[in-house]
C-alpha positions in Angstrom: 73.9 122.1 101.3 76.5 123.2 98.8 80.0 121.7 99.3 82.9 123.2 97.4 86.3 121.4 97.0 89.2 123.4 95.5 92.3 121.8 94.2 95.7 122.1 95.9 98.7 123.8 94.4 100.3 120.9 92.5 103.8 122.4 92.9 103.7 121.7 96.7 100.9 119.1 97.1 100.0 116.0 95.2 97.5 114.6 97.6 93.8 115.2 96.9 91.2 116.1 99.6 88.3 114.2 98.3 88.0 111.2 96.0 85.0 110.3 93.8 83.9 107.5 96.0 83.3 109.9 98.9 81.8 112.5 96.6 79.2 110.0 95.6 78.4 109.3 99.2 77.9 113.0 99.9 75.6 113.4 96.9 73.5 110.5 98.1 73.1 112.3 101.4 71.5 115.2 99.6 74.6 117.5 99.3 75.4 119.5 96.1 79.1 118.9 95.5 81.2 121.1 93.2 84.9 120.5 92.6 87.5 122.6 90.9 88.5 121.4 87.5 91.6 119.2 87.7 91.1 118.4 91.3 92.3 114.8 91.0 94.9 115.3 88.2 97.9 114.7 90.5 96.8 111.2 91.2 95.3 110.4 87.8 91.7 111.0 88.6 89.8 112.8 85.8 87.0 115.3 86.0 84.7 112.8 84.3 85.2 110.5 87.2 84.0 113.2 89.6 81.0 113.9 87.2 80.0 110.3 87.3 80.1 110.5 91.1 77.6 113.3 90.9 79.8 116.4 91.2 79.7 119.5 89.1 83.0 120.9 87.8 83.9 124.5 88.2 86.8 126.3 86.5 86.4 129.6 88.3 88.2 129.1 91.7 86.8 132.4 93.2 83.3 131.4 92.3 83.8 128.0 93.7 85.0 129.3 97.0 82.4 132.0 97.4 79.5 129.6 96.7 80.3 126.9 99.3 78.4 126.4 102.5 81.2 124.0 103.3 84.7 124.2 101.8 86.8 121.0 102.0 90.5 121.0 101.3 93.7 119.5 102.6 96.2 122.3 103.1 95.5 125.6 104.9 94.4 128.3 102.5 96.3 131.5 101.6 95.1 134.4 103.7 94.0 136.3 100.6 91.6 133.5 99.7 89.7 133.7 103.0 88.0 136.9 101.8 86.4 134.9 99.0 84.6 132.5 101.3 80.9 132.9 102.0 80.1 134.6 105.3 78.8 131.9 107.7 80.3 129.1 105.8 82.3 126.2 107.2 86.0 125.6 106.2 87.6 122.3 106.9 91.3 121.6 106.4 94.7 121.5 108.0 95.2 125.0 109.5 98.5 124.9 111.4 96.7 126.9 114.1 99.6 127.3 116.5 101.6 129.1 113.8 98.9 131.0 111.9 97.3 133.7 114.1 96.7 136.0 111.1 94.9 133.2 109.2 92.7 132.5 112.2 92.0 136.3 112.5 91.0 136.4 108.8 88.6 133.5 109.3 87.0 135.3 112.3 86.7 138.5 110.3 85.0 136.7 107.5 82.7 135.0 110.0 83.8 131.6 108.8 83.6 128.6 111.1 87.1 127.1 110.6 87.7 123.4 111.6 91.3 122.3 112.0 91.9 118.7 111.1 95.0 118.8 113.3 92.8 119.3 116.3 90.6 116.3 115.9 90.9 114.6 119.3 92.6 111.2 119.6 89.5 109.5 121.1 87.9 106.2 120.2 84.9 107.9 118.7 87.1 110.3 116.6 89.5 107.7 115.3 87.8 107.4 111.9 88.3 111.1 111.3 91.8 111.5 112.8 93.7 112.7 109.7 97.0 113.3 111.7 97.1 109.6 112.5 96.2 108.3 109.1 98.8 110.5 107.4 101.5 109.8 110.0 101.1 106.0 109.5 101.8 106.5 105.8 104.7 108.8 106.5 106.3 106.1 108.7 106.0 103.6 105.8 107.3 106.0 103.2 110.3 107.0 105.5 111.5 103.4 105.5 111.1 103.0 101.7 113.0 106.3 101.1 115.8 105.1 103.5 116.0 101.8 101.7 116.4 103.7 98.4 119.3 105.7 99.7 121.0 102.9 101.6 123.7 101.1 99.7 122.8 97.7 101.1 119.7 95.5 101.4 117.5 95.3 104.5 117.1 91.5 105.0 119.6 88.8 105.8 120.4 86.8 102.7 122.3 83.5 102.6 123.9 82.9 99.2 126.7 80.6 97.8 128.8 83.8 97.7 128.4 84.4 101.4 125.9 85.6 104.0 124.6 89.2 104.0 123.8 90.5 107.4 120.5 92.3 107.9 120.5 96.1 108.1 120.1 97.7 111.5 117.4 100.3 111.8 117.0 102.5 114.8 113.6 104.3 115.1 113.3 107.2 117.5 109.7 107.9 118.6 107.1 105.1 118.7 104.0 107.0 118.0 101.8 106.3 114.9 104.6 107.1 112.4 107.3 105.3 114.4 105.3 102.1 114.8 104.6 102.0 111.1 108.2 102.6 110.4 109.1 99.7 112.7 106.6 97.4 111.1 107.7 98.2 107.6 111.4 97.8 108.4 110.7 94.4 110.0 108.7 93.3 107.0 111.7 94.2 104.9 113.9 92.0 107.1 115.8 94.5 109.1 116.9 94.3 112.7 115.0 97.1 114.5 115.7 98.9 117.7 113.3 101.6 118.9 113.1 104.2 121.6 110.3 106.4 123.0 110.2 108.6 126.1 106.8 107.1 127.0 107.1 103.7 128.8 103.6 102.9 127.6 105.1 102.5 124.1 107.2 99.5 125.0 104.5 96.9 124.5 103.7 98.2 121.1 107.3 98.1 120.0 107.8 94.6 121.3 104.6 93.4 119.7 106.1 94.3 116.3 109.2 92.3 116.9 111.6 95.2 117.6 113.8 95.7 120.7 112.8 98.6 123.0 115.7 100.7 124.1 115.2 101.7 127.7 116.7 104.9 129.2 115.9 106.0 132.8 114.7 109.5 132.2 112.8 109.9 135.4 109.2 111.2 135.1 107.9 111.3 131.5 104.5 110.9 130.0 102.2 112.0 127.1 99.8 114.8 126.3 96.0 114.4 125.9 96.6 114.2 122.2 98.9 111.2 122.7 102.2 113.0 122.0 105.3 112.8 124.2 105.7 115.6 126.7 108.7 117.9 126.3 111.8 116.7 128.1 114.1 118.8 130.3 117.6 119.5 129.2 118.9 116.9 131.7 116.6 114.3 130.4 117.6 115.1 126.8 121.3 114.7 127.6 120.7 111.3 129.2 118.7 110.3 126.1 121.3 111.5 123.7 124.1 109.6 125.4 122.3 106.3 124.8 121.1 107.4 121.4 124.7 108.0 120.3 125.6 104.3 120.9 122.6 103.0 118.9 123.1 105.6 116.1 126.8 104.5 115.8 125.7 100.9 115.2 122.7 101.7 112.9 122.6 101.6 109.1 119.3 103.7 109.2 118.0 106.1 111.8 114.5 107.4 111.5 113.3 110.2 113.9 109.7 110.9 114.5 109.7 112.8 117.8 107.3 115.7 117.9 105.7 117.8 120.6 102.2 118.8 119.8 102.0 122.5 119.0 105.6 123.2 119.6 108.9 123.0 117.7 110.3 119.5 117.4 113.2 118.8 119.8 116.8 118.1 118.5 117.3 114.5 119.2 120.2 113.5 116.8 123.1 115.9 117.3 126.1 116.7 115.1 128.2 114.6 117.5 125.9 111.6 117.0 126.0 112.0 113.2 129.8 112.1 113.3 129.8 108.8 115.2 127.8 107.0 112.5 129.2 104.8 109.8 129.8 106.3 106.3 127.0 105.1 104.1 124.4 105.3 106.8 121.1 107.1 106.3 119.1 109.4 108.7 115.5 110.3 107.9 114.0 113.2 109.8 110.2 112.8 109.8 109.9 115.9 112.1 111.4 118.3 109.5 108.2 120.2 109.0 108.0 121.2 112.7 111.7 122.2 113.0 113.4 118.8 112.7 114.9 116.3 115.1 118.3 116.1 113.4 120.9 118.8 113.8 121.9 120.0 110.3 119.0 118.5 108.5 117.8 120.8 105.6 114.1 121.2 104.9 113.2 119.6 101.6 116.6 118.3 100.8 118.9 115.3 101.0 122.4 116.3 102.2 125.5 114.4 103.1 127.8 114.9 106.1 131.0 112.8 106.5 129.4 110.1 104.4 126.1 110.0 106.2 123.0 111.0 104.2 120.5 113.2 106.1 117.1 113.2 104.5 114.9 116.2 105.3 112.2 115.6 102.7 108.9 117.3 103.6 105.3 115.9 103.1 106.3 112.3 103.3 102.7 111.0 103.0 102.7 112.5 99.5 105.2 109.8 98.5 102.2 107.5 98.5 99.7 110.2 97.4 97.0 107.9 96.2 96.7 106.0 99.5 97.2 109.3 101.5 94.3 110.9 99.5 92.1 107.9 100.0 92.6 108.0 103.8 92.3 111.8 104.1 89.1 111.7 101.9 87.7 109.1 104.3 88.6 111.2 107.3 86.7 114.2 105.9 83.7 112.1 104.9 83.6 110.5 108.4 83.6 113.9 110.0 80.8 115.2 107.8 78.9 111.9 108.3 79.1 112.0 112.1 77.3 115.4 112.2 75.0 115.0 109.2 71.3 115.8 109.8 69.5 113.3 107.6 66.2 115.1 107.7 67.5 118.6 106.9 70.4 117.1 104.8 72.9 119.5 106.3 76.1 119.3 108.3 75.3 120.5 111.8 77.9 122.2 114.0 77.1 120.8 117.4 79.0 123.3 119.5 78.8 121.3 122.7 80.0 118.0 121.2 83.5 117.0 122.4 84.8 116.5 118.9 83.6 119.9 117.6 84.8 121.6 120.7 88.2 120.2 120.1 88.6 121.2 116.4 86.4 124.2 115.8 88.8 127.2 116.0 86.7 130.2 114.8 82.9 130.7 114.8 80.5 133.6 114.8 83.1 136.2 114.0 85.6 135.2 116.8 88.4 132.8 117.6 86.4 130.6 120.1 88.8 127.7 120.8 90.2 128.5 124.3 93.7 127.6 123.4 93.9 129.9 120.4 91.8 132.6 121.9 94.5 132.8 124.6 97.3 132.9 122.0 95.5 135.7 120.2 95.4 137.8 123.4 99.1 137.2 123.9 99.8 138.3 120.3 97.7 141.5 120.9 99.7 142.3 124.1 103.0 141.8 122.3 101.9 144.1 119.4 100.7 146.7 121.9 104.1 146.6 123.7 105.9 146.8 120.4 104.1 150.0 119.5 
């Protein structure tokens, strides 16, 4: 089985989809692995290291893509590149499937079986291949480090002959994977941490990390099958914001991580809440790539409003690109390994397997995932009405 691994655009992505250690494992399984020249350059890995792992190096990107039975990458491809893929091949990467109906249609037209890493289920068996969780954990860590860099004070309490420095106060909104790692990192740095999540189930996790759980009576809440918080009603959001405003006003750092799977992130921190914060405070919006939790946050930029820095930097896992690449590479390998036929030395698409059913979006010339097949029909109806 021929596995092709193209490099990402270094202007927007420094993470690497596959490291030499995992290339070597694939070669030992009987796969032929070909990587694009310069694949690991952004994190200091040379082509020679990939060669030593057993990979061939290809400079012609189009040739690389067209020869792969499996194409592994990190980011979604440009639509124009889909036509270069071999018919009947398997493409595995992030796909942003909720927002890319044209990309999904292009995969179907090319008869490519497209697997979306975002759709790997959050089940016990699939944990080792859950790229969303592995990258979110690093994003939570990086968010705290970025906040510490921009804050004009230290995180821990410090007792000195010149006086006692009080610890920084950090308020984390959303206690999912990213939020919990942010809490843990802020605590390690010595900050006092408060945290809030709409899911009552998150309370024990927050307390176990030594943070205070902020409780707001929102009535009925819960989480989706993917482990994300369910969208709140406007009345619930207002109650939440009223309590948030008090904690934001006391905080030196606010980190927001609230996302709703497949939908635009809700506005959690409003302009009014920003205005109530102390000059010199820092807000990090980890949901900026899905619309943002902070009113006024600007995608990809650090701005200042009334002395408060609002950080909307995208791709936070890439701040620790080497570790992020290592974890994503392991996620990809674990997915391939789970469905690898040792006798035939191929990756088998077991269409009835729960994991494959969750993440396989296109196959056999069609969008087969029920969720996105329905979206495709809705798009078709809208286009017909528009005409």
